[in-house]
Legacy VTK file of the C-alpha trace (Angstrom):
# vtk DataFile Version 3.0
C-alpha trace
ASCII
DATASET POLYDATA
POINTS 121 float
108.081 91.672 82.477
104.293 91.818 82.995
104.795 91.121 86.709
107.556 93.711 87.150
105.873 96.715 85.481
102.715 98.525 86.549
101.988 100.339 83.275
102.620 99.700 79.602
102.725 102.394 76.911
102.015 101.670 73.241
102.162 103.700 70.062
98.668 104.125 68.594
99.705 102.874 65.155
100.852 99.489 66.502
98.232 99.087 69.243
96.309 96.380 67.319
99.506 94.308 67.084
100.242 94.882 70.797
96.733 93.663 71.643
97.131 90.620 69.396
100.529 89.559 70.768
100.355 90.655 74.410
96.574 90.787 74.985
96.231 87.496 76.874
99.091 88.289 79.238
98.572 92.000 79.848
94.784 91.916 79.599
94.368 89.266 82.284
96.528 91.360 84.637
94.690 94.595 83.819
97.830 96.142 82.356
96.956 96.684 78.699
97.908 100.178 77.477
94.872 102.310 78.218
93.981 105.398 76.152
92.092 106.882 79.131
95.289 106.802 81.195
97.221 108.335 78.303
99.194 105.148 77.654
98.336 104.922 73.944
100.372 107.677 72.339
100.855 109.042 68.811
104.147 108.540 66.963
107.039 110.819 68.043
105.316 111.549 71.359
107.478 112.951 74.196
107.461 110.059 76.676
109.283 111.708 79.601
106.297 113.752 80.926
104.051 110.681 80.650
106.667 108.533 82.396
106.988 111.080 85.228
103.198 111.191 85.683
102.893 107.399 85.715
105.676 107.136 88.302
103.467 109.150 90.680
100.315 107.142 89.938
98.706 104.717 92.350
95.904 102.462 91.174
93.004 101.947 93.553
90.481 99.302 92.528
87.351 97.899 94.095
86.531 94.693 92.215
83.821 92.455 93.694
83.498 94.018 97.145
83.235 97.671 98.168
86.760 97.450 99.607
89.890 99.113 98.272
93.251 97.523 98.933
96.438 99.240 97.861
100.126 99.188 98.634
101.169 102.509 100.131
104.893 102.054 100.649
107.910 99.811 100.696
110.158 98.635 103.497
112.902 101.227 102.973
110.603 104.256 103.207
110.359 106.395 106.305
107.137 106.545 108.312
106.550 110.113 107.085
106.809 109.075 103.425
104.359 106.199 103.902
101.952 108.462 105.796
102.181 111.060 103.021
101.337 108.332 100.467
98.348 107.208 102.536
96.994 110.744 102.964
97.472 111.543 99.284
95.586 108.419 98.194
92.842 108.983 100.787
92.316 112.627 99.793
92.261 111.768 96.083
89.754 108.996 96.734
87.297 110.997 98.827
87.170 113.753 96.206
86.162 111.192 93.541
83.295 109.751 95.607
79.832 111.351 95.350
79.369 111.634 99.128
83.067 112.192 99.862
83.905 111.054 103.430
80.342 109.874 104.050
81.025 106.907 101.732
83.907 105.609 103.867
83.004 103.404 106.802
86.494 102.742 108.159
90.173 102.804 107.214
92.521 99.987 108.126
96.313 99.917 107.952
98.105 96.605 107.689
101.637 95.311 107.228
102.024 92.464 104.775
101.916 89.733 107.410
100.344 91.656 110.303
96.842 92.146 111.609
94.887 95.190 110.372
94.672 98.197 112.687
91.810 100.691 112.399
92.886 104.266 111.732
90.856 106.876 113.588
89.667 109.878 111.591
LINES 1 122
121 0 1 2 3 4 5 6 7 8 9 10 11 12 13 14 15 16 17 18 19 20 21 22 23 24 25 26 27 28 29 30 31 32 33 34 35 36 37 38 39 40 41 42 43 44 45 46 47 48 49 50 51 52 53 54 55 56 57 58 59 60 61 62 63 64 65 66 67 68 69 70 71 72 73 74 75 76 77 78 79 80 81 82 83 84 85 86 87 88 89 90 91 92 93 94 95 96 97 98 99 100 101 102 103 104 105 106 107 108 109 110 111 112 113 114 115 116 117 118 119 120
């Protein structure tokens, strides 16, 4: 289940037990319920709005190198849908950076098994 799901939600009152039982598995994958992302909720919390927001969330991470790698679509999507995903992620990213577009050297697009192609801005 840890491989199939991107986010996990936990009730605040049982969060210590979740950490104790699932901490090694979810923690090593970076999928522990995170209060900053709103994934640790009070009892009787309405989950549907949180679920809808998480369905539209993409996680962009730069770990050891100043490079961000993210999946932007799946095989069944149209080119327009994938392009919309790419532009949405790009625009969200540049607005979080202190120098906006000046922080980005280049953008590459790559299929799973293909060679990367530089995208012109």
